[in-house]
C-alpha positions in Angstrom: -154.5 -146.7 190.8 -153.2 -148.2 187.0 -151.0 -145.9 185.3 -153.2 -147.1 182.4 -156.5 -146.0 184.1 -154.9 -142.8 184.8 -153.9 -142.2 180.8 -157.8 -143.2 180.2 -159.0 -140.8 181.9 -156.6 -138.2 180.3 -157.9 -139.7 177.5 -154.1 -140.5 176.1 -153.5 -143.3 173.8 -149.8 -143.9 173.3 -148.3 -143.7 169.6 -146.0 -146.3 168.2 -142.9 -146.0 170.0 -140.4 -143.6 167.8 -137.6 -144.9 165.6 -134.0 -143.3 165.9 -133.5 -141.2 163.3 -129.7 -141.3 163.7 -127.2 -143.5 165.2 -128.3 -144.4 168.7 -130.8 -145.7 170.8 -134.1 -145.2 172.1 -133.5 -145.9 175.1 -130.9 -147.8 177.5 -130.8 -149.4 180.7 -128.1 -149.5 183.7 -129.3 -150.8 186.9 -132.7 -149.5 187.7 -132.0 -146.2 185.9 -133.9 -145.9 182.1 -132.3 -143.0 179.8 -134.4 -142.0 177.0 -133.0 -140.6 174.3 -134.3 -137.0 173.3 -137.4 -136.7 171.6 -138.3 -134.1 168.8 -141.7 -132.6 168.9 -144.3 -134.1 166.7 -147.5 -132.6 165.3 -150.0 -135.1 163.3 -147.1 -137.6 162.5 -144.6 -134.8 161.0 -141.7 -132.7 162.4 -143.1 -129.6 164.7 -141.1 -126.8 163.6 -140.7 -123.4 164.4 -139.1 -121.2 167.1 -140.0 -120.0 170.0 -140.3 -116.1 170.5 -139.9 -116.3 166.6 -143.3 -117.8 164.7 -144.4 -119.8 167.9 -145.8 -118.2 171.2 -145.9 -119.6 174.6 -148.8 -121.5 174.9 -148.2 -123.7 171.7 -144.9 -124.2 172.7 -146.2 -125.7 175.8 -148.9 -128.3 173.6 -145.5 -128.8 171.6 -143.8 -130.0 175.4 -147.1 -132.5 175.8 -147.1 -134.3 172.6 -143.2 -134.9 173.1 -144.1 -136.4 176.7 -146.9 -138.3 175.4 -144.3 -140.0 173.2 -141.8 -140.3 175.5 -144.5 -142.1 177.9 -144.4 -144.8 175.1 -140.8 -144.9 174.6 -140.8 -145.9 178.7 -143.4 -148.5 178.3 -141.1 -150.0 175.7 -138.1 -150.0 178.2 -140.1 -151.2 180.5 -141.5 -154.3 178.9 -144.9 -152.9 177.8 -145.6 -152.5 182.1 -145.8 -148.4 182.8 -146.7 -149.6 186.4 -142.8 -150.8 186.5 -142.3 -146.7 186.7 -140.9 -146.0 190.0 -140.2 -142.5 190.0 -139.4 -140.0 186.2 -135.9 -138.6 187.4 -135.5 -136.0 185.6 -136.2 -133.8 182.0 -134.5 -132.1 179.7 -135.6 -129.3 177.5 -134.1 -128.1 174.3 -136.2 -125.2 173.0 -135.6 -124.3 169.8 -135.9 -119.7 171.0 -135.1 -116.4 169.4 -132.6 -114.6 171.6 -135.0 -112.7 173.4 -137.2 -115.7 174.2 -137.2 -115.9 178.0 -139.7 -118.7 178.9 -138.6 -122.0 177.7 -139.1 -123.1 181.5 -143.1 -122.3 180.6 -143.0 -124.0 177.8 -141.5 -127.2 179.5 -144.0 -127.2 181.7 -146.3 -128.7 179.2 -144.4 -132.1 179.8 -144.0 -131.7 183.2 -147.4 -130.9 183.8 -148.3 -134.3 182.1 -146.1 -136.5 183.7 -147.4 -135.0 187.3 -151.0 -135.8 186.4 -150.3 -139.5 184.6 -147.5 -140.2 187.1 -148.7 -138.4 190.6 -145.8 -137.8 192.9 -143.5 -140.4 190.9 -143.9 -138.2 188.1 -142.6 -134.5 189.7 -139.2 -134.5 188.9 -135.8 -132.1 188.9 -135.5 -130.4 185.4 -133.6 -128.4 182.9 -135.2 -126.3 180.6 -133.0 -123.5 178.6 -133.1 -122.4 174.6 -130.7 -123.4 171.6 -130.3 -121.4 168.0 -131.5 -124.6 166.5 -132.7 -128.5 166.8 -132.6 -131.2 164.4 -135.0 -130.6 161.5 -136.0 -127.5 162.5 -138.7 -128.7 165.5 -139.7 -126.5 168.4 -138.4 -128.7 171.2 -136.6 -131.9 171.8 -136.9 -133.7 175.8 -135.0 -136.2 177.3 -135.9 -138.6 180.5 -134.2 -140.2 182.8 -136.7 -142.4 185.4 -136.4 -145.0 187.8 -137.7 -148.2 186.8 -138.3 -151.7 189.2 
């Protein structure tokens, strides 16, 4: 099944590719491996701010992670020359969660993105992952995720 059919079935419209906020590129490729720069959580086009275990609960964080996942897919599409069917495997996600010192559910927050990739890419969407808490993220966002993928 086409990745685009799955996106349509999930009612996901890919947004415009994000622009870098500083001195970096949104993706870089070496061989068949594509590295996507960290994408911050956005809500209604603006940084989704908050601290998990402070003013945000795990469930809202998972929604933010899903939103980041959609943005990552849009950037991955650009990295693939406009064809997501070139994606062979989502290899690794690294998730940084803006967390209160006592918050320990970073892994559950990150499931919002991980589950999305499995829904969209099937078994090729299952990936290795790191999820950890940080004291702060750019613009006060609640979450930042980077991705590594294998492409044709």
